[in-house]
Every structure is written in C-alpha cells, then in structure tokens.
N, CA, C and O of each residue as an XYZ file, in Angstrom:
816
protein
N     -26.478    -26.131    -37.302
C     -27.717    -25.298    -37.531
C     -28.846    -26.153    -36.947
O     -29.053    -27.352    -37.135
N     -29.674    -25.098    -36.042
C     -30.516    -25.875    -34.674
C     -31.731    -24.810    -35.027
O     -31.460    -23.717    -35.525
N     -33.082    -25.206    -34.737
C     -34.201    -24.567    -34.367
C     -34.550    -24.721    -32.885
O     -34.328    -25.829    -32.397
N     -35.100    -23.703    -32.044
C     -35.051    -23.871    -30.874
C     -36.313    -25.059    -30.412
O     -36.336    -25.460    -29.249
N     -37.160    -25.475    -31.257
C     -37.969    -26.471    -31.158
C     -37.015    -27.776    -30.972
O     -37.530    -28.700    -30.343
N     -35.796    -27.947    -31.403
C     -34.957    -29.108    -31.282
C     -33.837    -29.031    -30.599
O     -32.761    -29.553    -30.889
N     -34.190    -28.137    -29.355
C     -33.136    -27.774    -28.529
C     -32.280    -29.371    -28.098
O     -31.123    -29.650    -28.412
N     -33.171    -30.182    -27.366
C     -32.892    -31.558    -26.986
C     -32.253    -32.386    -28.419
O     -31.433    -33.278    -28.204
N     -32.522    -32.172    -29.419
C     -31.826    -33.069    -30.309
C     -30.695    -32.413    -30.562
O     -29.692    -33.126    -30.570
N     -30.517    -31.100    -30.803
C     -29.263    -30.240    -31.091
C     -28.135    -30.193    -30.063
O     -26.967    -30.141    -30.449
N     -28.478    -30.213    -28.646
C     -27.549    -30.622    -27.645
C     -26.822    -31.743    -27.761
O     -25.628    -31.754    -27.461
N     -27.450    -32.783    -28.198
C     -26.900    -34.236    -28.080
C     -26.003    -34.099    -29.271
O     -24.779    -34.082    -29.144
N     -26.439    -34.029    -30.102
C     -25.247    -33.694    -31.302
C     -24.493    -33.120    -30.803
O     -23.445    -33.760    -30.710
N     -24.429    -31.645    -30.162
C     -23.047    -31.094    -30.298
C     -22.246    -31.782    -28.885
O     -21.040    -31.605    -28.708
N     -23.127    -32.606    -27.900
C     -22.433    -33.357    -27.173
C     -21.587    -34.684    -27.906
O     -20.528    -35.108    -27.444
N     -22.029    -35.058    -28.711
C     -21.139    -36.243    -29.604
C     -20.333    -35.666    -30.297
O     -19.358    -36.384    -30.519
N     -20.257    -34.366    -30.905
C     -19.323    -33.892    -31.848
C     -18.516    -33.259    -31.139
O     -17.373    -33.131    -31.578
N     -18.836    -32.715    -29.925
C     -17.346    -32.022    -28.920
C     -16.244    -33.227    -28.401
O     -15.151    -33.067    -27.857
N     -17.022    -34.629    -28.815
C     -16.208    -35.710    -28.473
C     -14.791    -35.985    -29.292
O     -13.833    -36.655    -28.905
N     -14.932    -35.332    -30.423
C     -14.286    -35.465    -31.678
C     -13.145    -34.397    -31.770
O     -13.341    -33.262    -31.334
N     -12.213    -34.678    -32.215
C     -11.165    -33.584    -32.381
C     -11.232    -32.305    -33.376
O     -10.265    -31.657    -33.775
N     -12.713    -32.076    -33.707
C     -12.908    -30.860    -34.391
C     -12.359    -29.618    -34.041
O     -12.189    -29.556    -32.824
N     -12.018    -28.610    -34.638
C     -11.122    -27.506    -34.319
C     -11.973    -26.790    -33.176
O     -11.539    -26.294    -32.137
N     -13.373    -26.861    -33.651
C     -14.817    -26.002    -33.026
C     -15.866    -26.681    -33.494
O     -16.060    -26.882    -34.693
N     -16.901    -27.233    -32.194
C     -17.736    -27.049    -32.330
C     -19.145    -26.496    -31.524
O     -19.272    -26.748    -30.326
N     -20.077    -25.810    -32.183
C     -21.157    -24.898    -31.649
C     -22.240    -25.218    -32.478
O     -22.113    -25.911    -33.487
N     -23.705    -24.559    -31.946
C     -24.761    -24.681    -32.489
C     -25.269    -22.867    -32.872
O     -25.413    -21.844    -32.203
N     -25.366    -23.136    -33.895
C     -26.256    -21.706    -34.593
C     -27.739    -21.733    -34.451
O     -28.433    -22.396    -35.221
N     -28.235    -21.020    -33.476
C     -29.920    -21.168    -33.342
C     -30.431    -20.518    -34.285
O     -29.914    -19.441    -34.580
N     -31.573    -20.991    -35.008
C     -32.502    -19.727    -35.419
C     -33.382    -18.887    -34.499
O     -34.096    -19.243    -33.562
N     -33.182    -17.877    -34.927
C     -33.507    -16.802    -34.238
C     -34.570    -15.833    -35.124
O     -34.890    -14.706    -34.744
N     -35.025    -16.403    -36.265
C     -36.153    -15.456    -36.916
C     -36.950    -16.314    -37.987
O     -37.360    -15.998    -39.104
N     -37.066    -17.923    -37.031
C     -37.790    -19.130    -37.862
C     -37.496    -18.916    -39.633
O     -38.411    -18.966    -40.455
N     -36.087    -18.681    -39.979
C     -35.587    -18.599    -41.337
C     -34.531    -19.284    -41.459
O     -33.507    -18.983    -40.846
N     -34.640    -20.738    -42.600
C     -33.715    -21.335    -42.668
C     -32.408    -20.850    -42.954
O     -31.376    -21.085    -42.325
N     -32.594    -19.989    -44.198
C     -31.088    -19.318    -44.823
C     -30.579    -18.211    -43.701
O     -29.361    -18.199    -43.523
N     -31.392    -17.253    -42.903
C     -30.936    -16.880    -41.730
C     -29.879    -17.281    -40.873
O     -28.829    -16.686    -40.629
N     -30.440    -18.749    -40.300
C     -29.806    -19.634    -39.560
C     -28.276    -20.286    -40.353
O     -27.192    -20.283    -39.770
N     -28.480    -20.811    -41.752
C     -27.556    -21.156    -42.472
C     -26.571    -20.641    -42.854
O     -25.454    -21.140    -42.715
N     -26.863    -19.282    -43.538
C     -26.051    -18.037    -43.494
C     -25.212    -17.908    -42.462
O     -24.094    -17.474    -42.742
N     -25.462    -18.187    -41.249
C     -24.411    -17.456    -40.001
C     -24.066    -18.720    -39.593
O     -23.217    -18.607    -38.709
N     -24.354    -20.024    -39.847
C     -23.736    -21.271    -39.642
C     -22.543    -21.277    -40.401
O     -21.488    -21.709    -39.937
N     -22.675    -20.729    -41.770
C     -21.867    -21.064    -42.602
C     -20.491    -20.015    -42.641
O     -19.363    -20.398    -42.951
N     -20.794    -18.831    -42.315
C     -19.991    -17.798    -42.291
C     -18.957    -18.209    -41.022
O     -17.791    -17.818    -41.076
N     -19.329    -18.845    -40.115
C     -18.720    -18.824    -38.944
C     -17.620    -19.750    -39.197
O     -16.941    -20.084    -38.225
N     -17.365    -20.174    -40.244
C     -16.625    -21.259    -40.909
C     -14.822    -20.402    -41.490
O     -13.717    -20.941    -41.546
N     -15.047    -19.582    -41.679
C     -14.391    -18.383    -42.068
C     -12.851    -18.117    -41.544
O     -11.762    -18.084    -42.119
N     -13.325    -17.925    -40.027
C     -12.307    -17.812    -39.291
C     -11.801    -18.796    -38.459
O     -10.973    -18.661    -37.558
N     -12.459    -19.957    -38.896
C     -11.795    -21.287    -38.171
C     -10.523    -21.671    -38.381
O      -9.899    -22.504    -37.724
N     -10.225    -21.178    -39.120
C      -8.601    -21.424    -39.637
C      -8.288    -23.051    -40.126
O      -7.188    -23.599    -40.058
N      -9.458    -23.615    -40.596
C      -9.410    -25.181    -41.127
C      -9.423    -24.928    -42.716
O      -9.485    -23.823    -43.254
N      -9.359    -26.043    -43.287
C      -9.532    -26.366    -44.800
C     -11.223    -26.262    -45.298
O     -11.763    -25.514    -46.113
N     -11.767    -27.339    -44.441
C     -13.048    -27.071    -44.656
C     -14.136    -27.128    -43.052
O     -13.852    -27.426    -41.892
N     -15.476    -26.670    -43.738
C     -16.241    -26.389    -42.744
C     -17.370    -27.331    -42.794
O     -17.708    -27.655    -43.933
N     -18.026    -27.843    -41.821
C     -19.100    -28.872    -41.582
C     -20.283    -28.225    -41.073
O     -20.278    -27.700    -39.959
N     -21.462    -28.232    -41.944
C     -22.334    -27.850    -41.153
C     -23.537    -28.616    -41.237
O     -24.094    -28.808    -42.317
N     -24.119    -29.222    -39.764
C     -25.042    -30.034    -39.742
C     -26.181    -29.802    -39.278
O     -26.121    -29.017    -38.332
N     -27.498    -30.238    -39.600
C     -28.906    -30.186    -39.410
C     -29.353    -30.174    -38.332
O     -28.348    -30.705    -37.860
N     -30.111    -30.015    -37.297
C     -30.634    -30.658    -35.954
C     -31.358    -31.765    -35.951
O     -31.940    -32.216    -34.965
N     -31.344    -32.377    -37.377
C     -32.184    -34.051    -37.320
C     -31.271    -34.933    -37.985
O     -31.667    -35.974    -38.509
N     -29.978    -34.547    -37.995
C     -28.928    -35.084    -38.643
C     -28.740    -36.378    -37.388
O     -28.731    -36.193    -36.171
N     -28.602    -37.691    -38.113
C     -28.130    -38.818    -37.159
C     -26.734    -39.006    -37.693
O     -26.468    -39.148    -38.886
N     -25.772    -38.994    -36.596
C     -24.089    -39.692    -36.635
C     -24.189    -40.945    -36.853
O     -24.978    -41.707    -36.293
N     -23.151    -41.303    -37.929
C     -23.116    -42.821    -37.833
C     -21.758    -42.968    -36.852
O     -21.226    -42.013    -36.285
N     -21.357    -44.216    -36.782
C     -20.481    -44.515    -35.795
C     -19.399    -44.539    -36.571
O     -19.409    -45.153    -37.637
N     -17.890    -43.596    -35.951
C     -16.632    -43.542    -36.323
C     -16.862    -42.140    -37.358
O     -16.285    -42.075    -38.444
N     -17.599    -41.263    -36.958
C     -17.903    -39.993    -37.926
C     -17.275    -38.961    -38.244
O     -17.546    -38.092    -39.074
N     -15.896    -39.152    -37.135
C     -14.734    -38.183    -37.521
C     -14.013    -38.707    -38.624
O     -14.039    -38.235    -39.761
N     -13.184    -39.984    -38.145
C     -12.606    -40.600    -38.985
C     -12.879    -41.068    -40.371
O     -12.039    -41.104    -41.269
N     -14.304    -41.474    -40.481
C     -14.445    -41.499    -41.671
C     -15.101    -40.310    -42.689
O     -15.356    -40.487    -43.881
N     -15.306    -39.081    -41.944
C     -15.329    -37.622    -42.568
C     -13.484    -37.251    -43.088
O     -13.066    -36.864    -44.179
N     -12.941    -37.473    -42.175
C     -11.785    -37.077    -42.270
C     -10.960    -37.644    -43.894
O     -10.433    -37.045    -44.831
N     -11.199    -39.004    -43.586
C     -10.689    -39.783    -44.577
C     -11.316    -39.307    -45.932
O     -10.661    -39.057    -46.943
N     -12.729    -39.215    -45.807
C     -13.523    -39.076    -47.368
C     -12.885    -37.768    -47.975
O     -12.724    -37.666    -49.191
N     -12.478    -36.634    -46.973
C     -12.152    -35.228    -47.770
C     -10.650    -35.949    -48.084
O     -10.092    -35.571    -49.114
N     -10.063    -36.822    -47.371
C      -8.625    -37.096    -48.314
C      -8.556    -37.294    -49.564
O      -7.577    -37.051    -50.270
N     -10.065    -37.953    -50.065
C     -10.282    -38.688    -51.288
C     -11.012    -37.967    -52.015
O     -10.762    -38.154    -53.206
N     -11.932    -37.105    -51.801
C     -12.584    -36.546    -52.637
C     -11.973    -35.843    -54.011
O     -11.135    -34.945    -54.095
N     -12.624    -36.503    -54.981
C     -11.967    -36.383    -56.545
C     -11.677    -34.746    -56.971
O     -11.004    -34.390    -57.939
N     -12.384    -33.822    -55.963
C     -12.009    -32.345    -56.566
C     -12.461    -31.611    -55.289
O     -13.322    -32.094    -54.554
N     -11.892    -30.493    -55.055
C     -12.277    -29.468    -53.705
C     -13.347    -28.646    -54.651
O     -13.213    -27.845    -55.577
N     -14.749    -29.374    -53.806
C     -15.997    -29.082    -53.865
C     -16.408    -29.109    -52.856
O     -15.682    -29.401    -51.906
N     -18.028    -28.745    -52.663
C     -18.950    -29.209    -52.020
C     -19.387    -30.821    -51.708
O     -19.671    -31.583    -52.632
N     -19.402    -31.193    -50.436
C     -19.352    -32.441    -50.174
C     -20.641    -32.650    -49.212
O     -20.948    -31.994    -48.217
N     -21.263    -33.686    -49.760
C     -23.003    -33.895    -49.006
C     -22.670    -35.531    -48.112
O     -22.180    -36.514    -48.668
N     -22.872    -35.497    -47.391
C     -22.463    -36.881    -46.269
C     -23.666    -37.596    -46.193
O     -23.691    -38.627    -45.521
N     -24.749    -37.171    -46.831
C     -26.201    -37.635    -46.847
C     -26.784    -38.138    -48.290
O     -27.034    -37.155    -48.987
N     -27.018    -39.133    -48.819
C     -27.724    -39.307    -49.919
C     -29.345    -39.829    -49.509
O     -29.513    -40.802    -48.774
N     -30.207    -39.240    -49.945
C     -31.468    -39.327    -49.838
C     -32.264    -40.431    -50.398
O     -31.957    -40.491    -51.588
N     -33.203    -41.404    -50.098
C     -33.962    -42.476    -50.383
C     -35.318    -41.606    -51.139
O     -35.763    -42.121    -52.165
N     -35.839    -40.562    -50.741
C     -36.802    -40.179    -51.337
C     -36.735    -38.743    -52.505
O     -35.952    -38.707    -53.454
N     -37.490    -37.906    -52.252
C     -37.055    -36.861    -53.255
C     -35.890    -36.057    -53.358
O     -35.275    -35.952    -52.296
N     -35.444    -35.501    -54.267
C     -35.933    -35.350    -55.757
C     -34.930    -36.418    -56.717
O     -33.805    -36.765    -56.356
N     -35.427    -36.746    -57.693
C     -34.763    -37.585    -58.706
C     -34.862    -39.131    -57.958
O     -33.940    -39.919    -58.171
N     -35.520    -39.368    -57.451
C     -35.685    -40.663    -56.549
C     -35.085    -41.882    -57.426
O     -34.468    -42.841    -56.961
N     -35.341    -41.689    -58.577
C     -34.975    -42.899    -59.326
C     -33.849    -43.109    -59.948
O     -33.287    -44.199    -60.047
N     -33.428    -41.918    -60.454
C     -32.115    -41.507    -60.972
C     -30.887    -41.820    -59.633
O     -29.927    -42.588    -59.700
N     -31.245    -41.068    -58.620
C     -30.191    -41.408    -57.338
C     -30.122    -42.785    -57.237
O     -28.960    -43.190    -57.202
N     -31.167    -43.834    -57.165
C     -31.218    -44.901    -56.850
C     -30.398    -45.956    -57.558
O     -29.728    -46.914    -57.173
N     -30.763    -45.308    -59.009
C     -29.835    -46.331    -59.827
C     -28.444    -45.921    -59.824
O     -27.723    -46.853    -60.182
N     -27.648    -44.587    -59.475
C     -26.240    -44.338    -59.491
C     -26.014    -44.886    -57.890
O     -24.826    -45.072    -57.626
N     -26.986    -45.177    -56.761
C     -26.414    -45.989    -55.686
C     -26.137    -47.582    -56.308
O     -25.096    -48.168    -56.010
N     -26.918    -48.061    -56.981
C     -26.798    -49.470    -57.489
C     -25.737    -49.560    -58.125
O     -25.026    -50.553    -57.974
N     -25.355    -48.451    -59.060
C     -24.000    -48.570    -59.861
C     -22.623    -48.593    -59.014
O     -21.548    -49.036    -59.418
N     -22.911    -47.977    -57.655
C     -21.802    -47.670    -56.756
C     -20.930    -48.648    -55.735
O     -20.172    -48.370    -54.806
N     -21.389    -49.986    -56.337
C     -20.883    -50.917    -55.379
C     -19.556    -50.602    -55.029
O     -19.341    -50.854    -53.843
N     -18.734    -50.210    -55.545
C     -17.126    -50.125    -55.357
C     -16.918    -48.907    -55.378
O     -15.857    -48.572    -54.852
N     -17.608    -48.022    -55.839
C     -17.373    -46.494    -55.888
C     -17.635    -46.035    -54.782
O     -18.529    -46.533    -54.097
N     -16.614    -44.564    -54.209
C     -17.098    -44.061    -53.073
C     -17.734    -42.701    -53.434
O     -18.196    -41.943    -52.581
N     -17.727    -42.491    -54.527
C     -18.435    -40.742    -54.786
C     -19.637    -41.352    -55.768
O     -19.619    -42.351    -56.487
N     -20.729    -40.333    -55.516
C     -21.848    -39.959    -56.351
C     -21.397    -38.365    -57.003
O     -21.000    -37.561    -56.161
N     -21.435    -38.022    -58.073
C     -21.321    -36.661    -58.516
C     -22.791    -36.192    -59.371
O     -23.453    -36.845    -60.178
N     -23.011    -34.680    -58.796
C     -23.949    -34.115    -59.402
C     -23.451    -32.649    -59.495
O     -22.303    -32.305    -59.214
N     -24.566    -31.714    -59.974
C     -24.237    -29.820    -59.973
C     -25.258    -29.678    -59.309
O     -25.941    -28.876    -59.945
N     -25.857    -30.011    -58.283
C     -26.846    -29.571    -57.448
C     -26.575    -29.940    -56.474
O     -25.927    -30.987    -56.455
N     -26.955    -29.225    -55.057
C     -27.091    -30.032    -53.732
C     -28.557    -30.518    -53.556
O     -29.434    -29.721    -53.892
N     -28.906    -31.665    -53.095
C     -30.200    -31.893    -52.929
C     -30.873    -32.259    -51.568
O     -32.065    -32.285    -51.261
N     -29.549    -32.582    -50.717
C     -30.011    -32.093    -49.214
C     -29.069    -31.445    -48.513
O     -27.909    -31.301    -48.898
N     -29.577    -30.988    -47.352
C     -28.351    -30.160    -46.976
C     -28.417    -30.810    -45.123
O     -28.588    -30.043    -44.175
N     -28.289    -31.894    -45.017
C     -28.466    -32.609    -43.489
C     -27.256    -32.445    -43.117
O     -27.074    -31.919    -42.019
N     -26.119    -32.844    -43.919
C     -24.537    -32.563    -43.487
C     -23.963    -31.913    -44.379
O     -24.416    -32.271    -45.466
N     -23.081    -31.023    -44.504
C     -22.207    -30.989    -46.015
C     -20.958    -30.612    -45.371
O     -20.976    -30.449    -44.151
N     -19.743    -30.432    -46.098
C     -18.492    -30.030    -46.189
C     -18.189    -28.882    -47.082
O     -18.023    -29.131    -48.277
N     -18.102    -27.758    -46.695
C     -18.185    -26.741    -47.606
C     -16.170    -26.451    -47.502
O     -15.503    -26.193    -46.500
N     -15.818    -26.590    -48.607
C     -14.144    -25.677    -48.637
C     -14.097    -24.292    -48.114
O     -14.905    -23.541    -48.660
N     -13.309    -23.731    -47.136
C     -13.616    -22.496    -46.376
C     -13.244    -21.298    -47.567
O     -13.693    -20.153    -47.548
N     -12.492    -21.751    -48.402
C     -11.809    -20.614    -49.327
C     -13.060    -20.409    -50.344
O     -12.972    -19.695    -51.342
N     -14.057    -21.009    -50.033
C     -15.446    -20.890    -51.179
C     -16.417    -20.117    -50.402
O     -17.305    -19.570    -51.056
N     -16.417    -19.937    -48.889
C     -17.707    -19.360    -48.650
C     -17.664    -17.667    -48.769
O     -18.748    -17.151    -49.038
N     -16.889    -17.059    -48.651
C     -17.226    -15.332    -48.741
C     -18.001    -15.602    -50.156
O     -19.166    -15.208    -50.090
N     -17.613    -16.234    -51.556
C     -18.056    -16.089    -52.700
C     -19.586    -16.378    -53.004
O     -20.456    -15.803    -53.659
N     -19.502    -17.926    -51.966
C     -20.705    -18.574    -52.024
C     -21.971    -17.603    -50.794
O     -23.186    -17.668    -50.982
N     -21.453    -16.925    -49.821
C     -22.439    -16.385    -49.656
C     -22.921    -14.910    -50.137
O     -23.906    -14.238    -49.833
N     -21.652    -14.645    -51.152
C     -22.312    -13.200    -51.533
C     -23.050    -13.965    -52.707
O     -24.176    -13.511    -52.911
N     -22.669    -15.059    -53.560
C     -23.851    -15.429    -54.939
C     -25.003    -15.682    -54.233
O     -25.957    -15.735    -55.009
N     -25.403    -15.911    -52.770
C     -26.663    -16.726    -52.382
C     -27.404    -15.816    -51.749
O     -28.587    -16.063    -51.516
N     -26.698    -14.357    -51.287
C     -27.577    -13.463    -50.324
C     -28.810    -13.151    -50.755
O     -29.786    -13.293    -50.019
N     -28.910    -12.651    -52.104
C     -30.072    -12.041    -52.458
C     -31.079    -13.123    -53.376
O     -31.968    -12.567    -54.022
N     -30.998    -14.484    -53.460
C     -31.812    -15.239    -53.983
C     -32.818    -16.052    -52.774
O     -32.564    -16.228    -51.582
N     -33.910    -16.422    -53.482
C     -35.403    -16.822    -52.733
C     -35.179    -18.300    -52.794
O     -36.238    -18.798    -52.412
N     -34.311    -19.264    -53.089
C     -34.563    -20.288    -53.089
C     -34.179    -21.078    -51.735
O     -33.444    -20.385    -51.031
N     -34.478    -22.349    -51.176
C     -34.438    -22.787    -49.880
C     -32.862    -22.888    -49.859
O     -32.165    -22.679    -50.852
N     -32.418    -23.206    -48.708
C     -30.917    -22.952    -48.002
C     -30.233    -24.063    -48.851
O     -29.261    -23.659    -49.489
N     -30.493    -25.170    -48.966
C     -29.632    -26.159    -49.475
C     -29.641    -26.089    -51.387
O     -28.875    -26.526    -52.245
N     -30.746    -25.417    -51.417
C     -30.727    -25.210    -53.528
C     -29.802    -24.287    -53.752
O     -29.008    -24.408    -54.685
N     -29.790    -23.292    -52.957
C     -29.017    -21.777    -53.191
C     -27.323    -22.309    -53.026
O     -26.427    -21.829    -53.720
N     -27.125    -23.249    -52.109
C     -25.393    -23.696    -52.069
C     -25.190    -24.372    -53.091
O     -24.041    -24.480    -53.520
N     -26.414    -25.075    -53.812
C     -25.960    -26.010    -54.976
C     -25.978    -25.473    -55.996
O     -25.371    -26.112    -56.855
N     -26.622    -24.091    -56.506
C     -26.903    -23.147    -57.867
C     -25.443    -22.824    -57.727
O     -24.591    -22.899    -58.613
N     -25.309    -22.504    -56.652
C     -23.562    -21.516    -56.499
C     -22.614    -22.654    -57.366
O     -21.957    -22.370    -58.367
N     -22.689    -23.781    -56.843
C     -21.792    -24.746    -57.666
C     -22.144    -24.934    -58.963
O     -21.252    -25.059    -59.802
N     -23.781    -24.993    -59.407
C     -23.801    -25.454    -60.572
C     -23.221    -24.236    -61.592
O     -22.826    -24.501    -62.727
N     -23.222    -23.195    -61.171
C     -23.053    -21.968    -61.550
C     -21.819    -21.539    -61.915
O     -21.508    -20.716    -62.776
N     -20.939    -22.373    -60.948
C     -19.039    -22.258    -61.291
C     -19.073    -23.327    -61.552
O     -18.114    -23.783    -60.929
N     -19.639    -24.315    -62.195
C     -19.327    -25.655    -62.848
C     -18.176    -26.602    -62.248
O     -17.205    -27.153    -62.766
N     -18.724    -26.560    -60.843
C     -18.116    -27.382    -60.108
C     -19.294    -28.443    -59.238
O     -20.469    -28.232    -58.937
N     -18.375    -29.673    -58.997
C     -19.546    -30.861    -58.663
C     -19.799    -30.631    -57.483
O     -19.111    -29.858    -56.817
N     -21.016    -31.373    -56.933
C     -21.559    -31.689    -55.503
C     -21.315    -33.092    -55.399
O     -21.965    -33.992    -55.933
N     -20.069    -33.215    -54.479
C     -19.693    -34.764    -54.245
C     -20.540    -35.509    -53.084
O     -20.550    -34.900    -52.015
N     -21.310    -36.830    -53.129
C     -22.065    -37.365    -52.457
C     -21.183    -38.355    -51.724
O     -20.343    -38.859    -52.469
N     -21.146    -38.754    -50.516
C     -20.365    -39.956    -50.308
C     -21.325    -41.215    -50.273
O     -22.509    -41.222    -49.937
N     -20.573    -42.241    -50.680
C     -21.254    -43.533    -50.827
C     -20.316    -44.337    -49.581
O     -19.331    -44.754    -50.191
N     -20.226    -44.607    -48.595
C     -21.811    -44.594    -47.698
C     -22.200    -43.111    -47.452
O     -21.680    -42.089    -47.901
N     -23.345    -43.286    -46.547
C     -23.999    -41.713    -46.178
C     -23.310    -42.224    -44.945
O     -23.306    -43.378    -44.517
N     -22.528    -40.788    -44.283
C     -22.420    -40.889    -43.025
C     -23.175    -40.338    -41.842
O     -22.864    -40.260    -40.653
N     -24.195    -40.000    -42.469
C     -25.060    -39.614    -41.720
C     -26.682    -39.848    -42.248
O     -27.057    -39.884    -43.420
N     -27.353    -39.965    -41.261
C     -28.980    -40.275    -41.691
C     -29.996    -39.144    -41.211
O     -29.691    -38.199    -40.484
N     -30.981    -39.347    -41.627
C     -32.185    -38.086    -41.441
C     -33.105    -38.837    -40.346
O     -33.445    -40.019    -40.412
N     -33.466    -37.853    -39.251
C     -34.384    -38.394    -38.219
C     -35.629    -38.152    -38.934
O     -36.134    -37.056    -38.692
N     -36.056    -38.665    -39.496
C     -37.708    -38.194    -39.894
C     -38.593    -38.631    -39.034
O     -39.799    -38.510    -39.245
N     -38.227    -39.048    -38.234
C     -39.390    -39.379    -37.259
C     -40.037    -37.930    -36.391
O     -41.144    -37.721    -35.894
N     -38.440    -36.851    -36.508
C     -38.728    -35.314    -36.108
C     -39.841    -34.734    -36.480
O     -40.460    -33.897    -35.822
N     -40.249    -35.338    -37.991
C     -40.997    -34.485    -38.456
C     -40.657    -33.344    -39.411
O     -39.444    -33.446    -39.592
N     -41.100    -32.356    -40.081
C     -40.362    -31.211    -41.042
C     -40.989    -30.018    -40.026
O     -42.032    -30.008    -39.371
N     -39.741    -28.855    -40.194
C     -40.101    -27.626    -39.898
C     -40.556    -26.834    -40.955
O     -41.097    -25.742    -40.784
N     -40.275    -27.553    -42.463
C     -40.560    -26.718    -43.383
C     -41.603    -27.213    -44.316
O     -41.767    -26.702    -45.424
N     -42.477    -28.440    -43.765
C     -43.770    -29.211    -44.285
C     -43.230    -30.077    -45.338
O     -43.884    -30.296    -46.357
N     -41.905    -30.649    -45.112
C     -41.637    -31.867    -46.073
C     -42.067    -32.874    -45.253
O     -41.916    -33.954    -45.823
N     -42.520    -32.979    -44.201
C     -42.671    -33.992    -43.315
C     -44.124    -34.995    -43.822
O     -44.474    -36.044    -43.281
N     -44.928    -34.184    -45.227
C     -46.442    -35.035    -45.314
C     -45.848    -36.052    -46.923
O     -46.482    -36.425    -47.910
N     -44.882    -36.155    -46.665
C     -44.351    -36.961    -48.164
C     -44.823    -38.546    -47.768
O     -44.942    -38.912    -46.598
N     -44.989    -39.137    -48.559
C     -45.789    -40.661    -48.148
C     -43.976    -41.466    -47.974
O     -43.905    -42.430    -47.211
N     -43.060    -41.142    -48.478
C     -41.965    -41.863    -48.599
C     -40.892    -41.264    -47.203
O     -40.725    -40.083    -46.899
N     -40.449    -42.136    -46.715
C     -39.739    -41.537    -45.813
C     -38.199    -41.008    -46.323
O     -37.519    -41.338    -47.295
N     -37.984    -40.112    -45.305
C     -36.874    -39.527    -45.834
C     -35.339    -39.759    -45.041
O     -34.804    -38.961    -44.271
N     -34.900    -40.879    -45.407
C     -33.947    -41.707    -45.133
C     -32.814    -41.674    -45.834
O     -32.893    -41.229    -46.979
N     -31.497    -42.129    -45.328
C     -30.074    -42.331    -46.273
C     -30.194    -43.677    -47.045
O     -30.534    -44.654    -46.377
N     -30.039    -43.785    -47.908
C     -29.349    -44.693    -48.859
C     -27.954    -45.165    -48.275
O     -27.103    -44.330    -47.969
N     -27.744    -46.512    -48.129
C     -26.482    -46.970    -47.508
C     -25.811    -46.150    -45.799
O     -24.772    -45.520    -45.600
N     -26.675    -46.439    -45.073
C     -26.121    -45.522    -43.949
C     -25.249    -46.540    -43.478
O     -25.586    -47.719    -43.376
N     -23.911    -46.000    -43.134
C     -22.803    -46.970    -42.734
C     -22.959    -46.802    -41.226
O     -23.458    -45.869    -40.597
N     -22.318    -48.126    -40.735
C     -22.275    -48.497    -39.119
C     -21.004    -48.767    -38.705
O     -20.881    -49.377    -37.643
N     -19.884    -48.394    -39.411
C     -18.477    -48.817    -39.177
C     -17.275    -48.007    -39.961
O     -17.686    -46.943    -40.424
N     -16.082    -48.232    -40.178
C     -14.997    -47.347    -40.715
C     -15.199    -47.753    -41.998
O     -15.532    -48.923    -42.186
N     -15.013    -46.745    -43.243
C     -14.897    -47.132    -44.657
C     -13.989    -46.595    -45.009
O     -13.454    -45.546    -44.651
N     -13.627    -47.772    -46.222
C     -12.243    -47.567    -47.029
C     -12.729    -46.731    -48.163
O     -13.664    -47.126    -48.859
N     -12.214    -45.745    -48.351
C     -12.297    -44.619    -49.373
C     -11.587    -44.993    -50.484
O     -10.616    -45.718    -50.267
N     -11.865    -44.626    -51.834
C     -11.535    -44.320    -53.085
C     -11.963    -43.167    -53.744
O     -12.629    -42.320    -53.147
N     -11.601    -43.033    -55.084
C     -11.644    -41.575    -55.649
C     -12.690    -42.092    -56.964
O     -13.020    -41.332    -57.874
N     -13.046    -43.265    -56.878
C     -14.293    -43.549    -58.145
C     -15.300    -43.347    -58.024
O     -15.860    -43.699    -56.986
N     -15.942    -42.728    -58.967
C     -17.190    -41.791    -59.002
C     -18.401    -42.581    -60.381
O     -18.190    -43.168    -61.442
N     -19.698    -42.165    -59.594
C     -20.827    -42.353    -60.535
C     -21.570    -41.197    -60.522
O     -21.932    -40.506    -59.569
N     -21.802    -41.040    -62.049
C     -22.553    -39.806    -61.742
C     -24.250    -40.064    -61.565
O     -24.712    -41.076    -62.091
N     -25.087    -39.218    -60.885
C     -26.288    -39.328    -61.125
C     -26.996    -38.922    -62.633
O     -28.208    -39.058    -62.803
C-alpha cells in the first residue's frame, strides 16, 4: 500500500518483491489521502489470490535479505493461525514492555500480544479477510489499530516475529504526523540473513 508521494520508494519495493516467487505482487495506491481506504483495498485484493496468506507492506518498509525464504519459513512455524507482524518497533507504544519481551526472546521466535501496534508489514490468513473487513468497515481507528481490534475481539493473538524481517524507513518522515516523535521508529533485531525458526513465544 503506497502514497503517490512515495512513488519512487514503492516502485523499488515492487521491483524487489517481483523477484521473489510470490503468487502476485502489485501496488495499491492511495487515491483519497486516506490510509484505511488504501489498506482496505490492499487487504481485499488477497481474497481472490488463491493463497493461504496475504502480505501487506507499506511504502516505507525496508526488506531484509532473504525476505521471501524467511517469511515462508516463519509462516510454517507460526504457533497459531492468526495475524503476523514482521516488524517489532523500538518506539511507541508500550516501549518498555516491548523491549523487555525482546530481551527475553533470546531463543524464542515469537512475541505475542492481542493488538497490532505496527502495520509496516503484516501477513493475514486469507480466510480471515472477509470477516475482518466487515468488522473494520465502520470503525474510526487508524488502519493498524482496526486490524488489531478485530483479533482482540475474537481472542486471537497477534504474532510478532523475532527477529524483524522488515525495518521502517524513518528518514522518510510520516504522512500521518508520526514523524515528530523524538525517538526513531526503527525495528528491534532487524535481521540480515537466513533465520532458524521455532514455535517458542514470549508475551508482551
């Protein structure tokens, strides 16, 4: 999902993703300067793709090396079929709790919580999409919060990979006025090579 102001970054991401064996890769452009309108269309496009998982990346994501292989293997080891975030941020929200969970996850591949903190890059089970979008349609929260509340209401966890498979290009600034934060919005444990996964988990 991309804003026209970030056409260059989005096009570079698409070029990288197109080199991997994903079923489909495409850009969903922001047409109304509205994150949810863009996100909803990006998510809905996964219904007809014929895959078990649908990945949505935002235009300020930085891909790690071995991105496809690490994603494929992570989804093989995810402890339960639920929303997966490939990014765990160092800044807001719950900064201290997240950092403490990361420190405990030295040998664990997963952090678990019941809300989505960051929408930089997520994997959604495709058979959840229709119900999720129906639930989110008339809500007023931000894009990532809406998705997280759906899983919270259904008592399903949100899984965060340890390490992070994407980083956040904080140098671009924010289109939602988040860029005024004193702390940089970057990932915990951004990986640079192949990852060995397990099903061990730490609660945030």
